[in-house]
C-alpha positions as CSV (number, residue, x, y, z in Angstrom):
1,M,0.0,0.0,0.0
2,K,2.8,2.4,0.9
3,L,4.5,1.8,-2.4
4,N,1.3,2.8,-4.3
5,V,1.1,6.1,-2.4
6,Y,4.7,6.9,-3.3
7,K,4.1,6.0,-6.9
8,L,1.0,8.2,-6.9
9,A,2.9,11.1,-5.3
10,L,5.7,10.7,-7.8
11,L,3.2,10.7,-10.7
12,V,1.6,13.9,-9.4
13,L,4.9,15.6,-8.9
14,T,6.1,14.6,-12.4
15,S,2.8,16.0,-13.9
16,V,3.2,19.3,-12.0
17,L,6.8,19.6,-13.1
18,L,6.1,18.8,-16.7
19,S,3.2,21.3,-16.9
20,A,5.4,24.0,-15.3
21,C,7.9,23.5,-18.1
22,S,5.4,24.0,-20.9
23,G,5.3,27.6,-22.0
24,P,2.7,29.5,-24.0
25,K,1.8,28.4,-27.5
26,I,1.6,30.9,-30.3
27,S,-1.9,29.7,-31.2
28,Q,-3.3,30.9,-27.9
29,Y,-2.8,34.5,-29.2
30,A,-4.6,34.0,-32.6
31,N,-7.6,36.2,-31.6
32,E,-5.7,38.9,-29.8
33,K,-5.7,42.4,-31.2
34,P,-4.2,44.5,-32.6
35,V,-2.9,42.0,-35.1
36,L,0.9,42.1,-35.6
37,D,2.0,42.4,-39.2
38,L,5.7,42.1,-38.8
39,S,6.5,43.9,-42.1
40,E,4.2,46.8,-41.1
41,Y,5.4,47.2,-37.6
42,F,9.1,46.8,-38.4
43,S,9.1,49.4,-41.1
44,G,10.8,52.8,-40.8
45,T,12.3,53.9,-37.5
46,I,11.7,52.1,-34.2
47,D,13.2,53.0,-30.8
48,A,13.6,50.4,-28.1
49,Y,14.5,50.5,-24.4
50,G,15.7,47.5,-22.6
51,I,17.2,45.7,-19.6
52,F,19.0,42.5,-19.0
53,T,18.2,40.8,-15.7
54,D,20.2,37.9,-14.3
55,R,18.4,34.7,-13.1
56,S,17.9,36.3,-9.6
57,G,16.0,39.2,-11.3
58,A,18.7,41.9,-10.7
59,V,19.2,44.4,-13.6
60,V,22.7,43.9,-14.8
61,K,22.6,46.0,-18.0
62,R,20.4,48.7,-19.5
63,F,20.4,49.7,-23.2
64,T,18.7,51.5,-26.0
65,V,18.3,50.4,-29.6
66,L,17.7,52.5,-32.7
67,I,16.2,50.3,-35.5
68,Q,16.0,51.3,-39.1
69,A,13.8,48.7,-41.0
70,N,12.5,48.1,-44.4
71,W,10.9,45.3,-46.5
72,T,11.0,44.3,-50.1
73,M,9.6,41.5,-52.2
74,V,12.2,38.9,-53.3
75,D,11.0,35.9,-55.3
76,G,7.5,36.5,-54.1
77,K,8.5,36.5,-50.4
78,K,8.6,39.5,-48.0
79,V,12.2,40.1,-46.9
80,G,13.0,42.6,-44.2
81,V,16.2,44.2,-43.0
82,L,16.4,45.4,-39.4
83,D,19.5,47.5,-38.8
84,E,19.9,47.6,-35.0
85,S,22.2,50.0,-33.2
86,F,22.6,49.2,-29.5
87,E,24.0,51.6,-26.9
88,Y,24.6,50.2,-23.4
89,S,24.5,52.0,-20.1
90,D,28.3,51.3,-19.7
91,G,28.9,53.3,-23.0
92,T,29.6,50.3,-25.2
93,K,27.9,50.0,-28.6
94,Q,26.9,47.1,-30.7
95,K,25.4,46.6,-34.2
96,R,23.2,43.7,-35.4
97,I,21.6,43.5,-38.8
98,W,18.8,41.0,-39.1
99,K,17.6,39.7,-42.5
100,L,14.0,38.3,-42.0
101,T,12.2,36.3,-44.6
102,E,8.5,35.4,-44.4
103,V,8.6,31.8,-45.7
104,A,4.8,31.2,-45.2
105,P,2.0,33.3,-43.7
106,G,3.0,34.0,-40.1
107,K,6.2,32.0,-40.4
108,Y,9.7,33.6,-40.5
109,V,13.3,32.7,-40.8
110,G,15.8,35.3,-39.5
111,R,19.6,35.6,-39.9
112,A,22.2,37.8,-38.4
113,D,26.0,37.6,-38.1
114,D,25.9,36.7,-34.4
115,V,23.0,34.2,-34.7
116,V,24.1,30.6,-35.0
117,G,22.1,29.0,-37.8
118,D,18.5,30.3,-38.4
119,A,16.2,32.1,-36.1
120,L,12.7,30.5,-36.5
121,G,9.7,32.7,-35.9
122,E,6.0,32.3,-35.8
123,S,3.2,34.9,-35.3
124,A,-0.5,34.8,-34.5
125,G,-2.8,37.6,-33.5
126,N,-0.7,40.2,-31.6
127,A,2.2,37.9,-30.8
128,L,5.5,36.7,-32.3
129,N,7.7,33.9,-30.9
130,W,11.4,33.6,-32.0
131,A,13.7,30.7,-31.2
132,Y,17.4,31.1,-31.9
133,T,20.9,30.7,-30.6
134,L,23.0,33.8,-30.2
135,A,26.8,33.9,-30.1
136,L,27.1,36.1,-27.0
137,P,30.4,37.7,-26.1
138,V,31.1,37.9,-22.3
139,D,34.4,39.0,-21.0
140,G,36.3,38.0,-24.1
141,T,34.6,34.6,-24.5
142,I,31.8,33.7,-26.9
143,Y,28.9,31.6,-25.5
144,N,26.2,30.1,-27.6
145,V,23.0,31.0,-25.7
146,Q,19.5,29.9,-26.6
147,F,16.7,32.5,-26.7
148,D,13.0,32.0,-26.4
149,D,11.9,35.4,-27.6
150,W,8.2,36.7,-27.3
151,M,6.9,39.9,-28.7
152,Y,3.4,41.3,-28.0
153,L,1.9,44.2,-29.9
154,V,0.1,46.4,-27.4
155,T,-0.9,49.3,-29.7
156,P,-0.1,50.0,-33.3
157,K,3.0,51.9,-32.1
158,V,4.1,50.0,-28.9
159,M,5.4,46.4,-28.6
160,I,6.7,44.6,-25.5
161,N,9.4,41.9,-25.8
162,K,10.5,39.3,-23.2
163,A,13.2,36.9,-24.1
164,Q,14.4,34.0,-21.8
165,M,18.1,33.2,-22.2
166,S,19.4,29.7,-21.4
167,K,22.4,27.4,-21.8
168,F,22.0,23.6,-21.6
169,G,18.4,24.2,-20.4
170,I,19.6,26.4,-17.5
171,N,18.0,29.8,-17.2
172,L,20.6,32.5,-17.4
173,G,18.4,35.6,-17.3
174,E,15.9,37.6,-19.3
175,V,15.9,40.5,-21.7
176,T,12.9,42.9,-21.6
177,L,12.4,45.5,-24.3
178,S,9.8,48.1,-25.1
179,F,9.6,49.1,-28.7
180,Y,8.1,52.4,-29.9
181,K,7.4,52.9,-33.6
182,R,7.9,56.5,-34.7
């Protein structure tokens, strides 16, 4: 009898842990408004303001980003270039240029020099989810860090971005950004 109680407790604990690991699904945002059209929002000049928090929640870096973005049609597909200029609170600067391609309605592939392989994105309703690996320089060493990146359009001009960073499945911290389309 005691063994069955332990098995039941283990089963319940496993179920709780597995459900805690499952994150949001893009489909749950399908009816949310305003609808995010990536090529419409990321067109022209966008300002972003962000923080990086470590796994304890402490802010370890603040930054701003100036984004110049435009889209063209290439072989019948929308292709966007997002030219991002970062300026960090410690005075350092960084540049990232994304090339985004809409490969199917609401499905995107993104590339940048410091992204390992392809970034895969999917949008529905007001949300966009990106999954990618970033080659992140830290104190002279490059670490390949996985990003689970979620963007939510709040108004036609404002979008909020939360990205979880991990390595080997271990949470390293979070990036939070607010975007403002001029």
